[in-house]
NULOKE-522108 format. One record per residue (C-alpha): residue number from 1; chain; residue in one letter; x, y, z. Coordinates in steps of 0.001 Angstrom, whole numbers, plus 500000, padded with zeros to 6 digits. Each point is the difference from the previous one (the first is absolute). Layout:
% residues N
pos | unit | code | east | north | up
NUM | A | a | X | Y | Z
...
% end
This chain:
% residues 453
pos | unit | code | east | north | up
1 | A | x | 500000 | 500000 | 500000
2 | A | x | 502933 | 502326 | 500654
3 | A | x | 501033 | 499844 | 496342
4 | A | x | 496468 | 500986 | 498979
5 | A | x | 499978 | 503269 | 501990
6 | A | x | 502186 | 502009 | 497556
7 | A | x | 497750 | 498878 | 497163
8 | A | x | 496901 | 501107 | 501907
9 | A | x | 501548 | 503418 | 500615
10 | A | x | 501214 | 500414 | 496421
11 | A | x | 496648 | 498934 | 498535
12 | A | x | 498050 | 502321 | 502295
13 | A | x | 502290 | 502942 | 499226
14 | A | x | 499567 | 499382 | 496274
15 | A | x | 496254 | 499360 | 500187
16 | A | x | 498810 | 502884 | 502205
17 | A | x | 500583 | 502792 | 497436
18 | A | x | 498501 | 497799 | 497285
19 | A | x | 496921 | 499392 | 502151
20 | A | x | 499713 | 503752 | 500551
21 | A | x | 500307 | 500561 | 496257
22 | A | x | 497183 | 497552 | 499273
23 | A | x | 497849 | 501664 | 502669
24 | A | x | 500625 | 503394 | 498389
25 | A | x | 499096 | 498552 | 496596
26 | A | x | 496770 | 498702 | 501522
27 | A | x | 499349 | 503502 | 501348
28 | A | x | 500204 | 501374 | 496442
29 | A | x | 497307 | 497552 | 498870
30 | A | x | 497778 | 500789 | 502991
31 | A | x | 500413 | 503753 | 499439
32 | A | x | 498916 | 499687 | 496362
33 | A | x | 496940 | 497998 | 501035
34 | A | x | 498974 | 502321 | 502832
35 | A | x | 500427 | 503274 | 498094
36 | A | x | 498234 | 498856 | 496837
37 | A | x | 497245 | 498679 | 502265
38 | A | x | 499685 | 503480 | 501512
39 | A | x | 499692 | 501439 | 496496
40 | A | x | 497116 | 497725 | 499019
41 | A | x | 498742 | 496450 | 499653
42 | A | x | 500347 | 500072 | 496202
43 | A | x | 503595 | 501206 | 500286
44 | A | x | 500792 | 497254 | 502499
45 | A | x | 498474 | 497352 | 497720
46 | A | x | 501956 | 501246 | 496969
47 | A | x | 503312 | 500153 | 501877
48 | A | x | 499348 | 496557 | 501507
49 | A | x | 499377 | 498582 | 496526
50 | A | x | 503003 | 501769 | 498478
51 | A | x | 502268 | 499010 | 502877
52 | A | x | 498981 | 496375 | 499579
53 | A | x | 501115 | 500053 | 496344
54 | A | x | 503220 | 501814 | 500894
55 | A | x | 500786 | 497611 | 502862
56 | A | x | 499601 | 496855 | 497884
57 | A | x | 502472 | 501337 | 497426
58 | A | x | 502360 | 501314 | 502684
59 | A | x | 500036 | 496747 | 501965
60 | A | x | 501098 | 498033 | 496929
61 | A | x | 502667 | 502561 | 499078
62 | A | x | 501328 | 500132 | 503561
63 | A | x | 501188 | 496417 | 499659
64 | A | x | 503085 | 501261 | 498136
65 | A | x | 500752 | 502455 | 502810
66 | A | x | 499756 | 497206 | 502560
67 | A | x | 502372 | 497935 | 497854
68 | A | x | 502647 | 502711 | 500325
69 | A | x | 500150 | 499605 | 503797
70 | A | x | 501432 | 496450 | 500290
71 | A | x | 502240 | 500529 | 496975
72 | A | x | 501545 | 503131 | 501517
73 | A | x | 500301 | 498310 | 503407
74 | A | x | 501844 | 497007 | 498515
75 | A | x | 502298 | 502224 | 497907
76 | A | x | 500735 | 502282 | 502962
77 | A | x | 500959 | 497024 | 502181
78 | A | x | 502492 | 499014 | 497299
79 | A | x | 501214 | 503647 | 499820
80 | A | x | 499064 | 500094 | 496320
81 | A | x | 499123 | 503688 | 499597
82 | A | x | 499725 | 499626 | 496231
83 | A | x | 497238 | 497380 | 500283
84 | A | x | 498167 | 502158 | 502558
85 | A | x | 500030 | 502846 | 497504
86 | A | x | 499033 | 497830 | 497025
87 | A | x | 496878 | 498377 | 501476
88 | A | x | 498737 | 503222 | 501583
89 | A | x | 500399 | 501950 | 496761
90 | A | x | 498157 | 497371 | 498005
91 | A | x | 497287 | 499928 | 502664
92 | A | x | 499567 | 503713 | 499336
93 | A | x | 499957 | 499346 | 496251
94 | A | x | 497231 | 497409 | 500359
95 | A | x | 498015 | 502410 | 502197
96 | A | x | 500173 | 502754 | 497371
97 | A | x | 499058 | 497612 | 497191
98 | A | x | 497071 | 498603 | 502014
99 | A | x | 498757 | 503511 | 500742
100 | A | x | 500103 | 500953 | 496314
101 | A | x | 498418 | 496721 | 498869
102 | A | x | 497021 | 500444 | 502337
103 | A | x | 499224 | 503623 | 499085
104 | A | x | 497558 | 499011 | 497208
105 | A | x | 498086 | 497808 | 502478
106 | A | x | 499587 | 502953 | 502359
107 | A | x | 499201 | 502440 | 497187
108 | A | x | 497205 | 497841 | 498539
109 | A | x | 498823 | 498546 | 503325
110 | A | x | 496487 | 501473 | 499663
111 | A | x | 498872 | 497708 | 497164
112 | A | x | 501723 | 497067 | 501704
113 | A | x | 498114 | 500614 | 503256
114 | A | x | 496717 | 500482 | 498143
115 | A | x | 500531 | 496685 | 498189
116 | A | x | 500513 | 498392 | 503439
117 | A | x | 496541 | 501150 | 501062
118 | A | x | 500759 | 503261 | 501825
119 | A | x | 497653 | 502972 | 499681
120 | A | x | 501108 | 502335 | 497167
121 | A | x | 500148 | 503109 | 502211
122 | A | x | 502033 | 498212 | 502673
123 | A | x | 502295 | 498503 | 497352
124 | A | x | 500583 | 503448 | 498487
125 | A | x | 500905 | 501481 | 503395
126 | A | x | 502358 | 497110 | 500740
127 | A | x | 501615 | 500510 | 496590
128 | A | x | 500646 | 503672 | 500787
129 | A | x | 501739 | 498920 | 503192
130 | A | x | 502021 | 497251 | 498298
131 | A | x | 501162 | 502212 | 497134
132 | A | x | 501881 | 502095 | 502548
133 | A | x | 501061 | 497415 | 502552
134 | A | x | 501123 | 497666 | 497202
135 | A | x | 503049 | 502221 | 499516
136 | A | x | 500969 | 499120 | 503590
137 | A | x | 500240 | 496247 | 499332
138 | A | x | 503573 | 500091 | 498719
139 | A | x | 500976 | 502277 | 502892
140 | A | x | 498388 | 497756 | 502609
141 | A | x | 501706 | 496909 | 498557
142 | A | x | 503384 | 501769 | 499946
143 | A | x | 499410 | 500987 | 503629
144 | A | x | 499501 | 496315 | 500805
145 | A | x | 503273 | 499150 | 498215
146 | A | x | 501923 | 502635 | 501956
147 | A | x | 498403 | 498843 | 503253
148 | A | x | 501081 | 496436 | 499222
149 | A | x | 503505 | 501187 | 499087
150 | A | x | 500424 | 502021 | 503201
151 | A | x | 498399 | 497392 | 502253
152 | A | x | 502267 | 497284 | 498602
153 | A | x | 502993 | 502221 | 500829
154 | A | x | 498480 | 500466 | 503490
155 | A | x | 499289 | 503715 | 499572
156 | A | x | 496396 | 499853 | 501215
157 | A | x | 499710 | 503279 | 501917
158 | A | x | 499861 | 502027 | 496775
159 | A | x | 497280 | 497661 | 498695
160 | A | x | 497926 | 500796 | 503085
161 | A | x | 500464 | 503771 | 499884
162 | A | x | 499376 | 500246 | 496253
163 | A | x | 496676 | 498194 | 500458
164 | A | x | 499038 | 502133 | 503005
165 | A | x | 500789 | 503147 | 497994
166 | A | x | 497830 | 498654 | 497196
167 | A | x | 497109 | 499302 | 502383
168 | A | x | 500146 | 503558 | 501408
169 | A | x | 500191 | 501595 | 496546
170 | A | x | 497180 | 497789 | 498707
171 | A | x | 497664 | 501095 | 502796
172 | A | x | 500804 | 503670 | 499414
173 | A | x | 499673 | 499829 | 496205
174 | A | x | 496732 | 498058 | 500248
175 | A | x | 498503 | 502645 | 502285
176 | A | x | 501105 | 502864 | 497730
177 | A | x | 499285 | 498492 | 496589
178 | A | x | 496845 | 497967 | 500618
179 | A | x | 498156 | 502821 | 501771
180 | A | x | 501660 | 503006 | 498312
181 | A | x | 501736 | 501747 | 502908
182 | A | x | 502211 | 503117 | 499865
183 | A | x | 498302 | 501314 | 496886
184 | A | x | 500712 | 496901 | 497913
185 | A | x | 497187 | 498442 | 497934
186 | A | x | 497969 | 497179 | 501516
187 | A | x | 501227 | 496900 | 498126
188 | A | x | 498123 | 497181 | 501748
189 | A | x | 501339 | 496546 | 499239
190 | A | x | 502395 | 501426 | 497415
191 | A | x | 501538 | 501930 | 502872
192 | A | x | 500539 | 496693 | 501805
193 | A | x | 501755 | 498657 | 496890
194 | A | x | 502251 | 503074 | 499727
195 | A | x | 500767 | 499656 | 503731
196 | A | x | 501091 | 496387 | 499436
197 | A | x | 502235 | 501063 | 497117
198 | A | x | 501605 | 502702 | 502157
199 | A | x | 500411 | 497612 | 502931
200 | A | x | 501764 | 497324 | 497947
201 | A | x | 502210 | 502639 | 498354
202 | A | x | 501206 | 501173 | 503428
203 | A | x | 500616 | 496469 | 501261
204 | A | x | 501943 | 499055 | 496873
205 | A | x | 502106 | 503163 | 500215
206 | A | x | 500911 | 499360 | 503658
207 | A | x | 500972 | 496376 | 499404
208 | A | x | 501846 | 500713 | 496737
209 | A | x | 502050 | 502834 | 501499
210 | A | x | 500921 | 497826 | 502985
211 | A | x | 500886 | 497025 | 497776
212 | A | x | 502223 | 502234 | 497870
213 | A | x | 501535 | 502387 | 502523
214 | A | x | 500176 | 498343 | 503434
215 | A | x | 503587 | 499195 | 500934
216 | A | x | 499376 | 496273 | 500437
217 | A | x | 498164 | 499834 | 496661
218 | A | x | 502632 | 501684 | 497829
219 | A | x | 502017 | 496840 | 499220
220 | A | x | 496978 | 498591 | 498165
221 | A | x | 499766 | 502964 | 497541
222 | A | x | 496409 | 498990 | 499425
223 | A | x | 498997 | 502596 | 497408
224 | A | x | 503260 | 500279 | 498030
225 | A | x | 499259 | 499160 | 496342
226 | A | x | 496602 | 498649 | 501002
227 | A | x | 498827 | 500370 | 496384
228 | A | x | 502232 | 497090 | 498944
229 | A | x | 498114 | 496685 | 499776
230 | A | x | 501251 | 496907 | 501805
231 | A | x | 497902 | 497226 | 498491
232 | A | x | 501561 | 497226 | 502096
233 | A | x | 499038 | 501734 | 503272
234 | A | x | 496660 | 501006 | 498468
235 | A | x | 499247 | 496332 | 499378
236 | A | x | 501088 | 499012 | 503519
237 | A | x | 497647 | 502506 | 501624
238 | A | x | 497161 | 499153 | 497625
239 | A | x | 500268 | 496240 | 500539
240 | A | x | 500033 | 500324 | 503780
241 | A | x | 497359 | 502733 | 500112
242 | A | x | 497099 | 498865 | 497841
243 | A | x | 499099 | 497024 | 502239
244 | A | x | 499999 | 502348 | 503016
245 | A | x | 497564 | 502329 | 498232
246 | A | x | 497648 | 497141 | 499107
247 | A | x | 500226 | 498670 | 503570
248 | A | x | 498913 | 503413 | 501294
249 | A | x | 497192 | 500048 | 497437
250 | A | x | 498777 | 496570 | 501112
251 | A | x | 499898 | 501110 | 503642
252 | A | x | 498249 | 503306 | 499267
253 | A | x | 497501 | 498068 | 497864
254 | A | x | 499136 | 497845 | 503011
255 | A | x | 499140 | 503057 | 502078
256 | A | x | 498112 | 501666 | 497144
257 | A | x | 497891 | 496863 | 499562
258 | A | x | 499244 | 499897 | 503721
259 | A | x | 498834 | 503619 | 499859
260 | A | x | 497680 | 499235 | 497085
261 | A | x | 498532 | 497043 | 501902
262 | A | x | 499453 | 502125 | 503096
263 | A | x | 498127 | 502461 | 497764
264 | A | x | 497612 | 497190 | 499028
265 | A | x | 499027 | 499784 | 503686
266 | A | x | 498959 | 503668 | 500106
267 | A | x | 501232 | 503506 | 500776
268 | A | x | 500462 | 499527 | 503755
269 | A | x | 502084 | 496802 | 499725
270 | A | x | 502099 | 501676 | 497301
271 | A | x | 500552 | 503039 | 502251
272 | A | x | 501019 | 497716 | 502891
273 | A | x | 502354 | 498160 | 497642
274 | A | x | 501556 | 503293 | 498910
275 | A | x | 500641 | 501074 | 503588
276 | A | x | 501419 | 496604 | 501005
277 | A | x | 502280 | 499905 | 496940
278 | A | x | 501230 | 503529 | 500776
279 | A | x | 500877 | 498984 | 503572
280 | A | x | 501735 | 496832 | 498805
281 | A | x | 501868 | 501988 | 497324
282 | A | x | 501542 | 502331 | 502570
283 | A | x | 501387 | 497138 | 502077
284 | A | x | 501036 | 498163 | 496816
285 | A | x | 502397 | 502851 | 499184
286 | A | x | 502187 | 498799 | 502882
287 | A | x | 500411 | 496618 | 498338
288 | A | x | 500619 | 501588 | 496591
289 | A | x | 502866 | 501997 | 501532
290 | A | x | 501377 | 496912 | 501715
291 | A | x | 499664 | 498056 | 496737
292 | A | x | 502125 | 502588 | 498193
293 | A | x | 502581 | 499835 | 502792
294 | A | x | 499984 | 496199 | 499682
295 | A | x | 500638 | 500338 | 496257
296 | A | x | 503035 | 502194 | 500644
297 | A | x | 501429 | 497888 | 502827
298 | A | x | 499581 | 496678 | 498184
299 | A | x | 501123 | 501584 | 496720
300 | A | x | 503272 | 501114 | 501551
301 | A | x | 500569 | 496610 | 501652
302 | A | x | 499155 | 498210 | 496750
303 | A | x | 502375 | 502253 | 498059
304 | A | x | 502934 | 499028 | 502219
305 | A | x | 498917 | 496304 | 500204
306 | A | x | 499498 | 500271 | 503780
307 | A | x | 497508 | 497223 | 500775
308 | A | x | 500059 | 500524 | 503764
309 | A | x | 499482 | 503748 | 499571
310 | A | x | 497119 | 499313 | 497613
311 | A | x | 498302 | 497677 | 502493
312 | A | x | 500491 | 502339 | 502972
313 | A | x | 498921 | 503073 | 498053
314 | A | x | 496831 | 498222 | 498855
315 | A | x | 499259 | 498764 | 503513
316 | A | x | 500450 | 503498 | 501445
317 | A | x | 497559 | 501516 | 497500
318 | A | x | 497420 | 497295 | 500683
319 | A | x | 500304 | 500417 | 503777
320 | A | x | 499373 | 503744 | 499738
321 | A | x | 497056 | 499440 | 497678
322 | A | x | 498584 | 497360 | 502348
323 | A | x | 500228 | 502372 | 502960
324 | A | x | 498007 | 502588 | 498055
325 | A | x | 497391 | 497375 | 499103
326 | A | x | 499485 | 499203 | 503692
327 | A | x | 499458 | 503688 | 500817
328 | A | x | 497608 | 500384 | 497084
329 | A | x | 497971 | 496912 | 500897
330 | A | x | 499632 | 501283 | 503574
331 | A | x | 498766 | 503375 | 498700
332 | A | x | 497578 | 498499 | 497468
333 | A | x | 498473 | 497633 | 502555
334 | A | x | 500098 | 502349 | 502995
335 | A | x | 499218 | 503416 | 498500
336 | A | x | 497848 | 499501 | 496884
337 | A | x | 497433 | 502638 | 500946
338 | A | x | 502411 | 502893 | 500620
339 | A | x | 501999 | 499152 | 496860
340 | A | x | 496945 | 499922 | 497718
341 | A | x | 498506 | 503110 | 501629
342 | A | x | 502989 | 502068 | 498845
343 | A | x | 498619 | 499742 | 496450
344 | A | x | 496309 | 500618 | 500746
345 | A | x | 497834 | 503071 | 500469
346 | A | x | 498377 | 499750 | 503478
347 | A | x | 496727 | 501265 | 498487
348 | A | x | 499928 | 497451 | 497168
349 | A | x | 496842 | 497869 | 500405
350 | A | x | 501825 | 497020 | 498494
351 | A | x | 502732 | 500221 | 502658
352 | A | x | 498706 | 497132 | 502249
353 | A | x | 499673 | 497613 | 497054
354 | A | x | 503453 | 500904 | 498645
355 | A | x | 501484 | 499532 | 503471
356 | A | x | 498374 | 496566 | 500352
357 | A | x | 501124 | 498749 | 496589
358 | A | x | 503424 | 501613 | 500309
359 | A | x | 500603 | 498350 | 503376
360 | A | x | 499416 | 496590 | 498419
361 | A | x | 502326 | 500840 | 497115
362 | A | x | 502779 | 501138 | 502347
363 | A | x | 499691 | 496691 | 501871
364 | A | x | 500707 | 498217 | 496716
365 | A | x | 502702 | 502599 | 499287
366 | A | x | 501929 | 498645 | 502986
367 | A | x | 500567 | 496841 | 497922
368 | A | x | 500303 | 502099 | 496869
369 | A | x | 502889 | 502021 | 501474
370 | A | x | 502021 | 496891 | 500748
371 | A | x | 499543 | 498590 | 496496
372 | A | x | 500521 | 503361 | 498256
373 | A | x | 503137 | 500790 | 501996
374 | A | x | 501434 | 496545 | 499320
375 | A | x | 499466 | 500216 | 496238
376 | A | x | 501455 | 503486 | 499602
377 | A | x | 503022 | 499042 | 502112
378 | A | x | 500482 | 496861 | 497902
379 | A | x | 499869 | 502098 | 496832
380 | A | x | 502615 | 502366 | 501433
381 | A | x | 502324 | 497132 | 500884
382 | A | x | 499628 | 498385 | 496578
383 | A | x | 500644 | 503321 | 498247
384 | A | x | 503172 | 500291 | 502057
385 | A | x | 501341 | 496823 | 498374
386 | A | x | 498641 | 501147 | 496604
387 | A | x | 497378 | 497247 | 499814
388 | A | x | 496859 | 501538 | 498484
389 | A | x | 498590 | 497781 | 497231
390 | A | x | 498825 | 496975 | 502003
391 | A | x | 498544 | 502246 | 502763
392 | A | x | 497959 | 501696 | 497260
393 | A | x | 498378 | 496660 | 499119
394 | A | x | 499448 | 499294 | 503707
395 | A | x | 498225 | 503355 | 500308
396 | A | x | 497731 | 499422 | 496998
397 | A | x | 499106 | 496527 | 501273
398 | A | x | 499409 | 501096 | 503598
399 | A | x | 498153 | 503266 | 499374
400 | A | x | 498007 | 499263 | 496851
401 | A | x | 499545 | 496217 | 499912
402 | A | x | 499400 | 499643 | 503765
403 | A | x | 499411 | 503337 | 501745
404 | A | x | 497325 | 501531 | 497765
405 | A | x | 497962 | 496771 | 499605
406 | A | x | 500242 | 499387 | 503762
407 | A | x | 498738 | 503533 | 500716
408 | A | x | 497015 | 499470 | 497724
409 | A | x | 499219 | 496521 | 501336
410 | A | x | 500215 | 500992 | 503659
411 | A | x | 498275 | 503345 | 499538
412 | A | x | 497012 | 498917 | 497900
413 | A | x | 499206 | 496271 | 499524
414 | A | x | 501040 | 499257 | 503599
415 | A | x | 498300 | 503180 | 501230
416 | A | x | 502776 | 501466 | 502165
417 | A | x | 499758 | 503435 | 498376
418 | A | x | 502763 | 502526 | 500640
419 | A | x | 502016 | 497865 | 502446
420 | A | x | 499889 | 497163 | 497473
421 | A | x | 501374 | 502238 | 497250
422 | A | x | 502827 | 501040 | 502314
423 | A | x | 500686 | 496362 | 500959
424 | A | x | 500527 | 499393 | 496293
425 | A | x | 502653 | 502729 | 500065
426 | A | x | 501662 | 498234 | 502926
427 | A | x | 500045 | 496690 | 498095
428 | A | x | 501588 | 501546 | 496907
429 | A | x | 502612 | 501932 | 501949
430 | A | x | 500794 | 497058 | 502311
431 | A | x | 500587 | 497588 | 497114
432 | A | x | 502265 | 502562 | 498296
433 | A | x | 501925 | 500515 | 503240
434 | A | x | 500516 | 496257 | 500551
435 | A | x | 501147 | 499372 | 496427
436 | A | x | 502363 | 502972 | 499913
437 | A | x | 501460 | 499502 | 503484
438 | A | x | 500614 | 496333 | 499238
439 | A | x | 501773 | 500919 | 496776
440 | A | x | 502250 | 502540 | 501713
441 | A | x | 501038 | 497856 | 502951
442 | A | x | 500443 | 496760 | 498057
443 | A | x | 501425 | 501277 | 496717
444 | A | x | 501994 | 503063 | 501042
445 | A | x | 500706 | 499760 | 503733
446 | A | x | 501224 | 496408 | 499749
447 | A | x | 497628 | 498516 | 502570
448 | A | x | 499413 | 496935 | 497799
449 | A | x | 503466 | 499805 | 498527
450 | A | x | 502363 | 502382 | 498256
451 | A | x | 498517 | 503351 | 498961
452 | A | x | 499410 | 500639 | 496321
453 | A | x | 502479 | 502131 | 498134
% end
C-alpha cells in the first residue's frame, strides 16, 4: 500500500484541475440553457434543438482530440519532443478540417430538421443559431486538442483557468447579447450563438498562447511551420481517434434514447428525468476528470514500458473514483429531496410529482453511478494504452444491443416505467464496464499473462 500512495497523490493532483475544468464547461452549458429560457420558451426549444445537433457532431470530432492525449503522454515519457509536436499539430489539422467539412450541415440545418419532423418555425430558428455557432466547431475541437496536449504534459492548471475564464465571459456575453444591454441590439438566440463563438475564441487564445510561449512549452515549438502536412502522424491520430468518437456517439445515443422513452411516459416523468440526469451529470464530471488523469498516467507508464507503474497508476485512479462513487451514492439515497428541489420552482404545481418520480430515479442512479464511473474509467485506461477499436465494439454492443432494448423492455412491457428505463441504462453501462475493465487488466496490465505490446 505504501507504493500506491505516491500514485494516489500524483493522480489527484493531475485530476483536480481537470475536474474543475469539466465543471466549468458544464457551467457554460447550464448558463446557455438558463438564459435562453429566461428569454422565452421558443428560444429555449430552438437552442436545445440546435445544441443537440451541434453536440452530436462535436462528440464524434472530439475523438481525435482524445486520441492526442495518450499519444503525447507516451511520447513525453520517452522524451520524444518531435512526436509530441507531430501528433498535436495533426490533431489541430483534423479539427480544422472537421470544422470546415461540417459547415454545410450547419448552414442547411433547417431543411434537415424539417425533414426529421420538426416544426418549420422551430427548425428555422435553430438554423439561425447553428449558422453562427457552426463556425465555433473547429475552435472547440482545437481547444480539446490543446487541452489534451497540455494535460498529457501535466500542465492542467492552465486548462482549468482557461475554462473558468470562458465560463465567465460566456455568462456576460449571453446577458449582453441575448437581451440587448448597453445599447446593443437584442439578438435573442443569435446572441447566444455569438457569445459561444466569443467564448471559444478566448479559450483557444489562452491555451494557444500558453502552449507556444510558456517556458516549459517552448521546446515543443508547437506552432512552428504548422502549415506543413505530416501525413504519417495525421494517420496515427485519425486511426486512434475515430473509434473514440464513435464510442462517445454510442454512449450519447443511449442517453438520448432514454430521454425519448421518458417523454413517452409524459411531461412530468420527462421533467424528473431531466433533473435527475442533470444531478448525475455534475457528479459524473469528477469521473471524467479522473478518467483523463488515468489516460495520462497509464499513457506515460505504457510509453516507458513500466508495467508496475501502469498497474499502480490504474489502481490509484480507480480507488479515487470508487471513493467518489461512495459519496455520491450516500447523497443520492440520503438527500434526494433537497437535491431535486434545487432545480424546481417552489410554486410549481407539478413539484410533488416531480419530487416523487425523481426520488425513485435517484435511487436507481446510485447503481447507475457505479456502472457509469466504471465504464468511463475503463475507457480512460484503455485510451492510455492506445486501445480504442475493440472498446468501440464493446460500447456499441453494450449500449445499443443491450442497454436500449433493456430500457424499453423494463420500462414498458414489464411496466416499471421511469425506474425501469434507468435500470436499462445501468445494464448497458455495467456490461460495457465489465468488458472494458476485463480487457484492460487481462490484456494490458498482465493479470492473465504478459501484457500486450
